[in-house]
BAFI-3210 file (N, C-alpha, C; in Angstrom, 3 decimals, decimal comma, padded with zeros to 6 digits):
// residues 119
n [1|2|3|4|5|6|7|8|9|10|11|12|13|14|15|16|17|18|19|20|21|22|23|24|25|26|27|28|29|30|31|32|33|34|35|36|37|38|39|40|41|42|43|44|45|46|47|48|49|50|51|52|53|54|55|56|57|58|59|60|61|62|63|64|65|66|67|68|69|70|71|72|73|74|75|76|77|78|79|80|81|82|83|84|85|86|87|88|89|90|91|92|93|94|95|96|97|98|99|100|101|102|103|104|105|106|107|108|109|110|111|112|113|114|115|116|117|118|119]
n.u [025,395|023,658|023,139|019,971|018,030|015,095|013,130|015,159|018,199|021,725|022,891|020,550|019,625|021,670|021,391|018,802|019,279|021,012|019,271|017,569|019,190|019,586|017,031|016,867|018,944|017,859|015,828|017,326|018,520|016,324|015,530|016,777|015,298|013,244|010,431|009,881|009,121|009,142|009,969|009,309|010,178|007,882|008,308|010,523|009,724|009,916|008,649|007,647|006,031|002,662|001,386|002,189|002,283|002,918|005,513|006,789|006,540|007,967|010,466|011,121|011,225|013,472|015,605|018,447|018,709|020,673|020,133|018,054|015,500|012,980|012,223|009,288|006,430|004,227|002,356|001,161|001,626|-000,125|-001,452|-000,962|001,744|004,217|005,120|005,995|005,453|007,480|008,891|012,167|015,572|018,829|020,579|018,798|017,854|020,147|020,614|018,254|018,340|020,182|018,968|017,439|014,965|014,499|013,825|013,743|014,099|012,237|012,262|009,875|007,773|006,066|003,757|002,851|000,161|-000,176|-002,205|-003,772|-006,365|-009,605|-012,555]
n.v [043,451|043,042|045,238|045,833|045,669|046,641|043,826|042,151|040,725|041,285|038,686|037,306|039,013|038,837|036,122|036,189|037,821|036,177|034,151|035,527|036,344|034,431|034,594|037,259|037,238|035,582|037,197|039,158|037,781|037,105|039,486|040,038|039,007|039,360|040,305|039,080|039,208|036,708|036,120|033,606|031,308|029,510|027,530|026,272|024,535|021,369|018,270|016,596|017,898|018,743|021,202|024,719|025,909|023,749|023,291|025,702|025,646|023,312|024,080|026,142|024,629|023,164|024,809|025,513|026,272|027,983|028,899|027,380|028,363|028,167|029,288|031,250|030,660|032,834|033,575|032,434|033,405|033,390|034,471|037,150|037,157|034,620|033,133|033,682|034,919|035,371|035,078|035,618|034,913|036,397|034,334|032,362|033,741|034,006|031,308|030,696|032,361|031,114|028,874|026,824|028,244|030,561|033,941|036,710|038,765|040,683|043,068|043,545|046,340|049,399|051,119|054,465|056,205|059,111|061,786|064,373|064,624|064,248|062,408]
n.w [004,140|001,125|-001,527|-003,053|-006,104|-006,525|-006,510|-007,082|-006,192|-006,764|-007,618|-008,429|-010,411|-012,304|-012,976|-014,105|-016,340|-017,764|-018,473|-020,180|-022,280|-024,498|-025,641|-026,439|-028,299|-030,259|-031,266|-032,518|-034,648|-036,164|-037,195|-039,574|-041,583|-044,406|-046,442|-049,674|-053,179|-055,464|-058,697|-060,927|-063,592|-065,209|-067,042|-066,176|-064,248|-062,770|-064,114|-062,204|-060,416|-059,807|-059,610|-059,748|-057,266|-055,560|-056,445|-055,687|-052,874|-052,318|-053,264|-051,456|-049,093|-049,560|-049,108|-047,145|-043,663|-041,612|-039,031|-038,209|-038,714|-040,854|-044,269|-044,979|-046,740|-048,350|-050,394|-053,560|-056,889|-059,970|-062,137|-063,339|-063,096|-062,725|-059,778|-056,321|-052,959|-050,092|-046,790|-046,194|-045,273|-045,764|-046,417|-047,373|-049,604|-051,196|-051,858|-053,238|-055,483|-057,083|-058,078|-060,673|-062,801|-061,379|-061,856|-061,061|-058,122|-055,902|-053,380|-050,755|-050,996|-050,321|-052,143|-052,832|-054,009|-055,927|-056,787|-058,673|-059,063|-057,746|-056,868]
ca.u [024,117|023,777|022,132|019,022|017,420|013,714|013,024|016,300|019,539|022,644|022,983|019,298|019,580|022,604|020,764|017,691|019,854|021,543|018,135|016,977|020,127|019,274|015,796|017,230|019,765|017,000|015,144|018,238|018,749|015,122|015,322|017,339|014,354|012,413|009,475|010,271|008,318|010,062|009,451|009,820|009,856|007,137|008,834|011,579|009,133|010,067|007,380|007,183|005,079|001,384|001,032|003,286|002,308|003,694|006,915|007,300|006,641|009,078|011,698|011,415|011,590|014,798|016,634|019,002|018,573|021,700|019,588|016,900|014,229|012,751|011,527|007,829|005,690|003,071|001,340|001,584|001,066|-000,221|-002,227|-000,197|003,142|004,439|006,048|005,444|006,042|007,970|009,774|013,452|016,809|019,791|021,076|017,770|017,798|021,325|020,389|017,131|018,728|021,013|018,174|016,819|013,600|014,461|013,969|014,081|013,642|011,859|011,930|008,558|007,746|004,720|003,626|001,907|-000,374|-000,363|-003,062|-004,271|-007,808|-010,393|-013,953]
ca.v [043,501|043,211|046,173|045,201|046,489|046,180|042,471|041,365|040,927|041,179|037,344|036,981|039,833|038,223|034,884|036,549|038,302|035,005|033,442|036,337|036,592|033,659|035,103|038,502|036,880|035,040|038,308|039,887|037,032|037,084|040,809|040,139|038,396|040,341|039,743|039,256|038,621|035,946|035,853|032,322|030,907|028,261|026,488|025,594|023,651|019,940|017,599|015,825|018,705|018,902|022,626|025,642|026,102|022,637|023,532|026,795|025,181|022,361|024,862|026,802|023,636|022,628|025,774|025,242|027,361|027,825|029,214|026,483|029,046|027,962|030,367|031,192|030,922|033,682|033,604|032,017|034,198|032,577|035,096|038,197|036,775|033,326|033,271|033,612|035,816|034,609|035,731|034,949|035,509|036,617|033,008|031,756|034,495|033,630|029,959|030,729|033,040|030,227|027,720|026,945|028,765|031,881|035,028|037,953|038,928|042,057|043,248|044,131|047,799|049,961|052,222|055,528|056,844|060,558|062,262|065,745|064,563|063,512|062,281]
ca.w [003,481|-000,317|-002,029|-003,968|-007,147|-006,508|-005,967|-007,532|-005,652|-007,901|-008,213|-009,117|-011,613|-013,246|-013,425|-014,991|-017,591|-018,476|-019,054|-021,235|-023,368|-025,708|-026,240|-027,112|-029,461|-031,309|-031,892|-033,390|-035,875|-036,987|-037,753|-040,906|-042,522|-045,100|-047,381|-051,060|-054,239|-056,283|-060,043|-061,408|-064,954|-065,030|-067,933|-065,434|-063,246|-063,075|-064,422|-061,038|-059,652|-060,490|-059,630|-059,456|-055,813|-054,992|-056,803|-054,866|-051,488|-052,285|-053,437|-050,184|-048,072|-049,866|-048,717|-045,815|-042,697|-040,578|-037,706|-038,023|-038,939|-042,285|-044,971|-044,844|-047,979|-048,058|-051,442|-054,897|-057,983|-061,174|-063,202|-064,023|-062,999|-062,098|-058,670|-054,973|-051,966|-048,950|-045,821|-046,388|-044,766|-046,848|-046,786|-048,220|-050,845|-051,990|-052,374|-054,159|-056,718|-057,904|-058,504|-061,995|-062,784|-060,742|-062,822|-060,366|-056,744|-055,592|-051,968|-050,500|-050,858|-050,270|-053,086|-052,480|-055,195|-055,839|-057,859|-058,525|-059,304|-056,762|-057,338]
c.u [024,340|022,728|021,233|018,509|015,976|013,654|014,229|017,563|020,485|022,789|021,717|019,183|020,488|022,008|019,625|018,210|020,418|020,419|017,542|017,893|019,829|018,000|016,095|018,062|018,900|016,212|016,066|018,504|017,511|014,867|015,876|016,457|013,462|011,468|009,902|009,202|009,320|009,390|010,125|009,394|009,169|007,596|009,987|011,045|009,330|008,714|006,840|006,153|003,804|000,954|002,265|003,417|003,135|005,189|007,528|007,518|007,813|010,422|012,087|011,851|012,970|015,930|017,135|018,918|019,608|021,185|018,342|015,548|013,964|012,122|010,019|007,184|004,445|001,969|001,950|000,861|000,993|-000,989|-001,408|001,275|003,208|005,476|005,332|006,063|006,402|008,791|011,071|014,575|017,732|020,372|020,084|017,758|018,963|021,152|019,314|017,528|019,579|020,243|017,606|015,374|013,489|014,711|014,454|013,512|013,377|011,571|010,556|008,685|006,298|004,690|002,583|001,461|-000,593|-001,207|-003,484|-005,780|-008,483|-011,824|-014,843]
c.v [043,805|044,207|045,470|046,201|046,014|044,819|041,619|041,721|040,785|039,752|036,947|037,766|039,246|036,937|035,181|037,042|037,157|034,206|034,203|036,534|035,751|034,132|036,380|038,218|036,338|036,147|039,031|039,121|037,011|038,437|040,932|039,473|039,488|039,612|040,096|038,674|037,995|035,643|034,591|032,096|029,549|027,166|025,732|024,632|022,186|019,270|016,780|016,584|018,898|020,368|023,470|025,856|025,002|022,811|024,607|026,348|024,201|023,078|025,530|025,800|023,036|023,563|025,462|026,495|027,187|028,096|028,393|027,189|028,965|029,195|030,168|031,577|031,731|033,571|033,118|032,859|033,329|033,247|036,134|037,826|035,388|033,505|033,198|034,690|034,973|035,499|034,933|035,676|035,724|035,291|032,304|032,420|034,122|032,249|029,968|031,327|032,163|029,014|027,933|027,421|030,139|032,953|036,292|037,939|040,406|042,169|043,894|045,637|048,260|051,157|053,212|056,195|058,321|060,999|063,692|065,792|063,752|063,426|063,373]
c.w [001,999|-000,766|-003,036|-004,982|-007,266|-005,825|-006,315|-006,752|-006,833|-008,449|-008,963|-010,423|-012,691|-013,821|-014,409|-016,338|-018,417|-019,120|-020,237|-022,431|-024,609|-026,404|-027,018|-028,358|-030,590|-031,998|-032,859|-034,672|-036,751|-037,641|-039,167|-041,950|-043,106|-046,035|-048,803|-051,977|-055,204|-057,614|-060,557|-062,862|-064,885|-065,987|-067,264|-064,384|-063,658|-063,253|-063,252|-060,210|-060,456|-060,569|-059,337|-057,950|-055,139|-055,260|-055,904|-053,416|-051,347|-052,408|-052,121|-049,118|-048,334|-049,452|-047,312|-044,947|-041,602|-039,168|-037,397|-038,099|-040,442|-042,935|-044,865|-046,166|-047,622|-049,108|-052,750|-055,938|-059,230|-062,309|-063,968|-064,099|-062,371|-061,004|-057,343|-054,116|-050,752|-048,041|-045,829|-045,670|-045,964|-047,325|-047,711|-049,592|-051,757|-052,610|-053,465|-055,505|-057,625|-058,427|-059,912|-061,871|-062,151|-061,801|-062,120|-058,957|-056,496|-054,101|-051,837|-050,369|-050,879|-051,204|-052,603|-053,762|-054,945|-057,026|-057,584|-058,727|-058,209|-057,257|-056,808]
res [m|i|p|t|m|g|h|f|t|p|p|k|l|l|f|a|l|c|l|l|f|p|i|a|a|s|f|s|t|s|n|d|r|k|t|y|i|i|h|m|d|k|t|g|m|p|s|t|f|s|t|q|h|d|w|y|v|s|t|l|s|s|l|s|s|p|d|d|i|p|p|i|h|l|y|s|y|k|h|v|m|d|g|f|s|a|v|l|s|q|t|h|l|d|q|l|e|s|l|p|g|h|v|a|t|f|p|e|s|i|g|h|l|h|t|t|h|t|p]
***
């Protein structure tokens, strides 16, 4: 008689773990993605693009993804700063920093305001 673990016999448990392993591996590779704010120089925008947003989206789509998960464009900035925010892997970030028009990259951070005055 084979000992069981709940509803799973050892062969069924092994089979279930083999099915779940690729899912668990995909979660671990997506954990290295972070949100960044990318400052771009709009004078570096090629004349083939009608808007900065189109340039940013095209730039992100040109980045290669070794894990087949593309970068995600979140927002385009055009008033105070020229640039965009995106979810990028380290591979995407390395490629982006070498492209013309890239000025700086800032990782997402949350600021906490401290004051001694209240209304």
